[in-house]
C-alpha positions in Angstrom: -21.7 301.8 165.4 -24.2 304.3 166.7 -23.4 308.0 167.6 -19.9 307.6 166.2 -18.2 310.9 165.2 -15.1 311.3 163.1 -13.2 314.1 161.5 -12.0 313.3 158.0 -9.8 315.3 155.6 -11.0 316.1 152.1 -7.8 316.9 150.1 -8.0 320.0 147.9 -7.0 317.9 144.8 -10.0 315.6 145.5 -12.3 318.7 145.4 -10.6 319.8 142.2 -11.5 316.4 140.7 -15.1 317.1 141.6 -15.5 314.6 144.5 -17.6 315.7 147.5 -18.1 319.2 146.1 -21.1 320.9 147.7 -21.4 318.6 150.7 -23.0 320.6 153.5 -24.2 319.9 157.1 -27.2 317.6 157.1 -26.1 315.9 153.8 -25.6 312.1 153.7 -22.6 310.5 152.1 -21.5 306.9 151.7 -17.7 306.7 151.7 -14.7 304.6 152.6 -11.7 306.0 154.4 -7.9 305.9 154.0 -5.3 306.7 156.5 -2.3 308.6 155.3 0.2 306.9 157.6 2.8 308.9 159.5 3.9 306.2 162.0 3.4 302.4 162.6 4.3 300.1 165.5 3.4 296.6 166.6 0.1 296.3 168.6 -2.8 293.9 168.8 -5.5 296.1 170.5 -8.5 297.3 168.5 -8.7 301.1 169.0 -9.7 304.2 167.2 -8.9 307.6 168.6 -8.7 311.1 167.1 -6.6 314.0 168.4 -8.7 316.9 169.5 -6.2 319.6 168.6 -5.2 318.3 165.1 -8.2 317.7 162.8 -8.3 314.3 161.2 -5.1 313.0 163.0 -6.1 309.5 164.0 -4.6 306.5 165.8 -5.9 303.1 164.9 -5.0 299.6 166.2 -6.0 296.5 164.4 -4.9 293.7 162.0 -3.5 294.2 158.6 -4.7 292.4 155.5 -4.2 292.9 151.8 -6.8 293.3 149.1 -5.1 293.2 145.8 -2.2 295.6 146.2 -3.9 297.7 149.0 -3.1 297.2 152.7 -6.3 297.4 154.8 -6.3 297.8 158.6 -9.3 296.1 160.3 -10.2 297.3 163.7 -13.6 296.5 165.2 -16.1 298.0 162.8 -13.4 299.8 160.8 -11.7 298.8 157.6 -9.3 301.5 156.4 -7.1 301.5 153.4 -3.6 302.5 154.3 -1.6 305.0 152.3 2.0 304.3 153.2 5.4 304.6 151.5 6.3 301.0 152.3 4.6 297.6 152.2 3.2 296.4 155.5 3.2 292.7 156.3 -0.1 290.8 156.0 -2.0 289.5 159.0 -0.1 291.3 161.8 -1.2 293.5 164.6 -0.4 297.2 164.1 -1.0 300.5 165.7 -1.0 303.2 163.0 -1.1 307.0 163.2 -2.0 309.3 160.3 -4.6 311.6 158.8 -8.0 310.0 158.2 -9.1 310.9 154.6 -12.4 310.3 152.8 -11.5 308.0 149.9 -13.9 307.7 147.0 -11.5 306.3 144.5 -10.2 303.1 146.3 -13.7 302.4 147.7 -15.8 302.7 144.5 -19.0 300.7 145.0 -18.1 298.0 142.4 -14.3 298.0 143.1 -12.2 295.3 144.6 -12.0 296.8 148.1 -15.8 297.4 148.4 -16.5 293.9 147.1 -14.0 292.2 149.4 -14.5 294.4 152.5 -18.0 295.9 152.2 -17.7 297.1 155.8 -15.2 299.7 154.5 -17.9 301.8 152.9 -20.3 303.3 155.5 -23.1 305.8 155.4 -22.5 309.1 157.3 -24.2 312.4 157.9 -22.2 315.6 157.6 -22.3 317.6 160.8 -19.8 320.3 160.1 -17.6 321.5 157.2 -14.4 323.4 157.8 -11.4 324.8 156.1 -8.2 324.5 158.2 -5.1 326.6 157.6 -3.7 329.0 160.1 -7.2 329.1 161.6 -10.3 326.8 161.3 -13.2 328.4 159.6 -16.7 326.9 159.3 -18.1 326.7 155.7 -21.7 326.4 154.5 -20.5 323.7 152.2 -17.4 322.3 150.5 -16.4 324.6 147.6 -16.6 323.8 143.9 -13.5 323.6 141.8 -13.3 327.4 141.4 -13.4 328.2 145.1 -10.7 325.8 146.3 -7.7 327.0 148.3 -5.0 324.5 147.2 -2.9 325.2 150.3 -5.8 324.5 152.8 -7.2 321.3 154.3 -10.9 320.8 154.2 -12.4 318.8 157.0 -15.7 317.0 157.4 -17.2 316.2 160.8 -19.2 313.1 160.2 -21.6 311.1 162.4 -23.6 307.8 162.0 
């Protein structure tokens, strides 16, 4: 996976918890991802595509597996934890749409997901930091707990 670029959402509550605070362009971060699922359908093709007009909105195709109580979608070099309101069957081909989110809590280095699927935590370089509301505004860095807009979405552009 060289010259891969992704846009990932950092929820405001995560910043309020102190995660990823202060990340700026040029910084390195090792993280796993989750997909906040909005739609699923059957499909067996590995794919990963992001919408250019909606930051972080992603379509992924792959096979589902379970690690403990977490459903993970495996697609080529990706292993993404799925946030979904329902259980998904194990070992089926899926195409899933949702918002790609950096996920420090499920993918902690010594946690069950990271031990079982070490390919789920990857090293990235931050290319751009934005806050997205009515408009998108570039930021010098992700804000600390005092500077968070709870109604905004923060987006990291990442590359490896």
